[in-house]
N, C-alpha and C positions, 0 to 999 in steps of 0.2 A: 504493500500500500504506500510506503514512504517513497519508493523510487518512481512511482507513476504519478501522472496528473490526477488530482483528486476526482473521485467519482461520487462519493457521498460527502455530506457536509462536514462530518467529523474527520474526514481525511485531510482537510486543510491544515490542521494543527500538526499532524504527523509529517506532512509534506514540509511544513515550515521547520520542524525539528531536524529533518534530514538535510534540507537545502540551505537554510539560513536561520539557525537558531539565534535568539536574542535573549539578553538578560532582562530587557524591558519590553517583552512581547505585549503585555497588557499593563496599564497603569491607571491608578485612581488616586486622587488627592483626598486625604483624610486628616482632619485636624491640622491643616496647614502643611502636611508632609506628603510627598508623592510616594505611594507604595507600588511596588512592581511585582509582577509574576514573570519569571522567565518562561520560555517556550516549554521547557521540560517541567517546570513547576505547574504550569497551566494544565498540561496533559495529566500529570500525576493527580492533581486535585480533582479534575473532571472524572478520571477513572475511579477515584475513591468515591465520589458522589454517585457515579453510575452503579458501583457495587452496592452502595447504600440503597439506591432505588430498587435494585433487584431484591435486596433483603426486605424492603417494604412490600414486595409483591407486585411491583410494576411490571406489566406484561407488554410485549410488542403491540403497538396500536393504541395503547392507552394515551389519553390526552392530558398534558400537564401545562398549566399556565405559568407564565413569567411576567411579572409587573414590577417596574422600577421607576421611581420619580425622576431620578437622574441616571445617566449611563454609568455603569460600574462593572468591574471585573467579574463579580459574582454572576451577572447576567450571562456572560460568555461561558462560564463554568457550567451553569445550568443547561444552557443550550447544547454544549458539547456532550454532557452526561446523558441528557434526555434522548438525544438522537442516537448515541452509542448503544443504548439498550433496546433500540428499535421502537421507542415510544415517539409520540408526535408532540412537538411543543406548540403552544398557543400563546404567542406574544400579544400582550394587551396594552393599550394606551392607558397611562395612569390618570388622564384627565377626563375620561368618560364618566357618565352618570351611573348610579347604582342600578338603574333600570337596564342600561346597556350591559353592565357586568352580569346581571341576572340572565339576560337573553343569551349572551355569548357562552357563559358557563353551562347553561342548560342545553343550548344548541350543540355545543362541542362535547358535552358530557365529560367535563373536566374532572379528573380524579384527584389531583393534587395541585396546589398552587404555591409558587415561590414568589415572595414580594419583598420590597425593600424596607418599608417603614410603617410607623403606627397609623399615619393618615390613610394609607392604602389598606392596612389591616382592618380598620374600622369600616371601610367601604365594602370589602369582601365579606367580612364577618357578618355584616348586616344582612346579606343575602344567602349566607351559608345554609340556613335551614330550608331555603327554597330550591336548593340544588342537590337532589338526592345522590348524585354521583360523587360529590365532593367529600373526600374522606378526611383531609387535613390541610392546614395552611402552615407554611414555614416562612420565617422571616430572616433576612440578612442582618438586620439590626435587632438588638434586644428589645422585646415588647412584652408587656404584661399579658398573660393569658394566651400567649402565642408561642408555639414551639419554634426554636431556632433551627436554621438549616444545619447547624452543627449536629443536631440529632441525627439527621440523615447521613452526614459525613462520618459520624461515629460508628455507624453500622457498616461502613464500607471496608471491612477487612478482606484479606486476601483469599478467603475461602470461596468468594464469588468470582475470582478472576477468570477462571477457565470458562464459566458461563458467559461472562462479559465478552471474552474473546470470541466465543462461538456466536453470540448474538451479533457482534459487529461484523463478523464474516458473512452472516446470513442476510444482512440488510442489502437490498438491491437498489441500484440507482433510480429505477423507475417508481419506487415506492413513495407513498406520501411521507413527507418530512415535517411539514409545518402547515398550520392552519392560521391564516392571517385575516382577521376581520377588518374590512375596510372601514375607515373612520367615517367616510360618507359625508357628503354635503347635504344629503336628503335621505330619508327613509331608514329602514332597519339595516343594521350591519350585515354584510354578506361574508361568509367564510370562504376565502380564496384558498384552494388546495394547491400547494406547490410541492413537487417531488424533489428528492435529492438532485436528480438530473437537471430539473428546471433551473435550480439556483447555482449548482456547480458550473454548468456550462455557461451561465450568464456571468458569473464571477471571473472565470478564466478568460472569457472574451473581453470583459471590461478591463481586466488587468493589462491587456495589450495597449490600452490607451493611456496608461498612467506613466508620466514622464519622470519617475523618481527611481533612485537606486535603493538597494536593500538596507542601506544605513539610515534611511530617512525616518522621520517621525510624522505621524498623522494625528491631528486633533479631532476628536469626535464629540459632537454635542447634540446633533439631531437625534430624536428618539430611536433607540435600538429596535423597538418594536415595529418601526417602519421599515419596510423591505429595503428601501434605498440605503439607509445607514447600515443596516445589518449586512447587506451584500458587500458594502465597502470594507467592512472589517474582514470578511473572507478574502477580499481583494488584497488587503494589507498583508494577511497571512501568506497569500500566494506570492507576493512580491517582496516580502521581507521587511515591510514597514512596521514600526512599533506604534501601537495604538495608545493614545493618551486621552482620557476622558475628562472633558471640562467639568468643573464643579457645578456650573449652572449657566443658563443663558446670560446672566448678569456678569459673570466673571470671564467671559470669552476673551475680552481685550487683555486682561491680566494674564490669562493662561497662554495666549498667543505669544506674549512677550517673554514669558518664563520658559516655555517649551521650545520656541523657534521651530515650528513644524515646517516641513517641506510641502505638505498637502493637508487640506481639510475640505470638508463638504459644507455646503450652505444652501439655503433656499433663497430665491430672489428677494424676498422681503428683508432678510437679514442684510444682504448686500446693499439694498436700498437704504437701510438705516445707517450702515457704515458710511455710505456716500453722503447722506444728508448731514451726518455729524462732521464729516470732513469739510463740506461746503459751508456749514454754519461757522466753523472755525475760520474759514477763509474770509467770510463776510465780516468777521470781527477784527481782521487785520487792518492796518492802515499804512498809508504811504507806499513806499517802494515794495514792501512785502506783499501788500494787497494786489498791486499791479502785477507783480511776478506770478502770484498765485493764479489769478484769472487769465493771464497770458498763457500759462501752462495748460489750464483746463480748456481754453479755447483751441489750443493746438491738438489736445487729445480728442476733442469733439470732431476734428477733421481726419482722424487717423484712418489709414488704410494699410493693409499688410504690404501692398505693392503699389507702384506707380506714382509715389510722391517724389517731389523734387529733392535735389541735394540740399538746398537751403532748408526745406522743411525738415529733412532728416537730421540736419545739424542742430536746428532749433529744438527739435524734440529730444535729441541727445542731451542738450543743456537743461531742458525742462526736467527730464528724468533725474539728472544729477542734482539739480537745485531744489526741486519741489517734490517730485514723485518718489524720490528715495525715502522721504519721510512717510509717505503713504505705506511703502513696503515695510518700513520699520514698525509701523503700527500693527502690521499683520505678522510680526515676528521676525522680519528681516530675511528669511530664507525661503519663503513660499515659492514653489515652482508650479503649483497647480491648485486651483480652487474648483472643486467639482460642484457645479450648480445644477439643481434639479427640483422636482416636485411641482414646479410651475414655470411659466415662460418668463425669461429675463428680459427686461426692457432693452431693446437693441441699442438705444443711446447710451445706456449705462455700460453695456458690454463693450462698446466702442471706446468709451472714456477709460475704462480699466485697461483695455488692451493698449491704448495709447500711453498709459502710465507705466506699462511694462508688467502689469499683473495678468498672469495667464488664467483666465476663467474658462474652463471647459464645460460648457453647458451640455447637459444630456437630457434625454427624454425617455419616459417609460411609465408604467403603471404597476401596481401591486400584481395584477393579473399577468404581467409579463416578466416577473421575477427580479427586478423590475425593469432593467435597462434595455431599451431598443436601439437607441442611437447615442453616440457621444462625439462631440467635436474633437478634432485632433488638436494637439498643442499648438500654440502660437508659433508661426514660422514653419510648421510641419504639416500644412494642409488645413489649418483652421480657416473657417469661413464665417465672418461676422454676420450676425442676424439669423444664424441657423443653429440647430441642435446636432449638427454633424451627420455623418453617414451611418448606416446601420452597423452594428457589431457583426463580427464574423458569425455566420450561421443564421443571421436574422434577415428576413425578407420584409420589405415595406412596399406597399402600393396604395393608390388612392381609389376609393369607390367613386361612383358617378357624381355624387354630391360633394366630393372633396374630403370625405371622411378617411382618416388614416387606418389602413388595415395592416395587420402584422401576422407573420408566421415564423415559427422557429422552435428550437428545443426548449426555449424559455417560456413558452405559452402555457398557462396554468392547466392543471388537470380538470378544472371546473369549479363551480361554486358548491360548497359542501351541502348535501341534501337538497339542492335546488337545481335539478336538471332543466327545469323550465327557464330559469334565469340564464343558465349556461347556454341554452339553445338560442336565446335572444342575442347573445354577443358573439356567437360563432357562426360563420357561414358554412354552407354545405361542403365547401372545398377546404375547410379547416382554417380559414383566416379569422383572426380575432378583430372585432370591431372596437377600436379605441375610444370612440366618442369624441375625438378631437378632429378638427379641420386643419388641413395643411397643404403645402406645396412641396413637390420634389424638384430640386434645382439640379443644375448640371453637376455630374459627379456623384449623384445619389444623395446629396445633402438635403436634409429635411428642414423645412421651415414651418413652425406651428403658427396658425393664424387665429384660431379661437377654439373654444369648447363648444361642440355641436349642441349640447343640451342647454347651453347658456345663451345662444343666439335667440333673440326674440323679435317679434314683429309689432310695430306700432299700429294704432287703429287706422292709419292711412295706408297700411300694407307695406311699409318700408322695413327692411330687415336691419337690425342693430346687432353688431358683434361687440359685446361689452368689454371683453378682456383687453383688446388692443387699446381701446379708449381709456380704460382705467390705468394702464401702464403709462400713457401719456400724461394724464392728470397727476399721477403720483410723482412725476418729475418735479412738481412744485414742492419746495421745502415746507410749505404750509400744510401739506396733506400727508398724513400717516397711512391711512387706508381710505378707499372709496369704492363705491359700487354704483354702476350705471343701471338704472331700472326704467321701466315704462312699458311693459308688455300690455298690448291692447289699449294703450293710452295715446293721446294726441302727439306727444313728444317725449323724448327721454329726459330724465332728471338724474341728479347726482346726490347720493347720500355720502357725507364726508365725515371721517374721523380725523380731526385736525392733529397736526404734530405740535402738541402743546409746549414741548420744550423749545421748539423753534419760535413759536408765537411769543413765548415769554422773552426770548432773546430779542426778537423783532420789536416788541413793545418797549424794551429797555432802550434800544437804539432810537426809537421814535418818541421817547419820553412819555409813554403811555403806561399808566399804572396797571400792572397785572394783578388781578384780585383772585379770581377762581375760574376754573374751567367753565362752570355754568354761566358766569357773568361774561366771560370773554367771548363766548360763541354768540352772544347777543350784542356785543359792542359794535356800533355802526362802523367804526374805523377798521376793525378786524374783518367784518363781513364784507365791506367794500374792497378791502385788499384781496381777500380770497376770491371774490367775484371777478376782480381784475385778472387774477391768475387763470380762472376758468375761461374768461373771454379770450385770453391770449392763446390758450391751448385749443379752444374750439375752432380756431381758424384752420387747423390741420384736417378738419373733418368736413364731409359734405353737409349741406344745409339741413337735411333731414336727420343727420346723426348728432347735430350739435345739441348740447345740453342747454335746456331753456331755464331751468330753475335748480336751486340747490337746497339741501337741508344739512345743517351743520350739527352733528351730535356732540353732546357735552361729556361723553364718557369714552374711555379707551375700548377698542374692540379687542377682545382677548379670547383665548382658548377656553378657560373656565366659564366665561360668560356666555359661550355658545355662538359668538360671532365668527370664530375661525376654527378650522380643522387643526389637528396637531401639527401639520406642516404649514400652517399660517395661510391657508387658502380660505376665501370667503365662503361662508355658509349662507347662501343667498336667500333661501326661503325663510330660515329663522331670523335673518336680519330684517327682511321685509315685514315679518310678523311682529318683531319688536317695535318697529317704528311705523306701524300700519296707519295710525291716525295722521301722523306728521307727513307720511308719504302721500296719502290720499289728498291732504290739504294743498299739495303742490299743483294739483290739476284743476 
């Protein structure tokens, strides 16, 4: 197993041990100190836990849930152990409701659950009596009235090693490995069935696009329960990258500067926030420093990989040295690749970062595709701005008659758990998966995403509106944190806005306007007028029927716990409209 390409998910660790073992294979910060597991220690601990699971009576095919508030090494140990005994792991988002926990645990018939902390224990324990299959809950952290995962580890003596070895040998690549319930922007979660082969083939193909050496470090902070981040950890094992888990979303900046990673993943909203903070700092500069800053940004906005004049290249070289070097320092100083996924990245932002010398490799995929379908090549090696790159090896992409992206390959899911009806809806008779996204295929097979099929709506005048592209344009404004274009069956489109309150506070200070509270500032005539000016300017990029006619400014942040966003920070459109239904209707 160690000498071959991985065929089952637990093979990645043994492949890493054979080909590029590390002292810092997995790393978590605890009480201000980084704790590491070497590749060998990781395998040994996972095997011990696996033997403990056998002692508990876990059988092949049993479902075991893993939930963690933040990414941590214990998650990987559980993943490795569960899969090694032939069981199926069910990674669950920590932010979902108790109702969703109840549905998922019963739908999957979860037998055991590993979780990180007291808050999650309270959620799961509250529904335990409603889940007949659930035998016990184990926690990574000490919790009253909850067994520690050390209980399972303590059962993992060597007497079960021969059975573990037999079980691992008997696991076939085509067998179900994991059941991932889609977070969903609407409706009941669906259990996506992914086999070992689905994910291993995807990780191996994705690894070919990663421009880093085995000595590199990767910072991880997107949820491990999401297929995107999880597959990246397998990619890191395949390529010899050490995985460092950020303490939280709030500490990413500090963690980047102390770890100095060569690679990390991100979602577009996070990159937008980074850019907004950089631009806000630029606006607060004065004199020559301010002039140089915006001169550099202006150059980056014109960036193209090829075809620019000698003068432009010289100026950009100077801008990178004087200004953009500081941007790279803020990202840790060594970053070679940022893997962006989960949603479409604003093309303008991608261009500016490329001009700054920051290599953002945007990819595209869905949970149902394990998840990666396409990834852009590194800057200077075939990267095409404004696209999500060409398909991975083994993946086929084509467009349906209405522009919907269809995909085929070894990474396409086995189907939705217990829902053959829903599976049939997304699979063509020829075996193509319907992504639900609209796109274009450019020269060289490069894919460009234009919108989400289900999100396109029609006004009462019969005109079609593609909101995602418009929202990306409006979010270029530093005044806007999040926004949503709406107006289905209405006379015209409108815009719901979550303001960027930190920037508004900074702007108010510059304009000598007293910032009182979020509630009062969204009603302040000067703030409203300034945001309307932003919208009017952006509206000019759209056709008349697309232009937003009215706006509603919300006075609260849109968050994951509040139900505005999915765990990957995508808009939950129907819940948002429901939350602001009266205000929304008043716009027409």
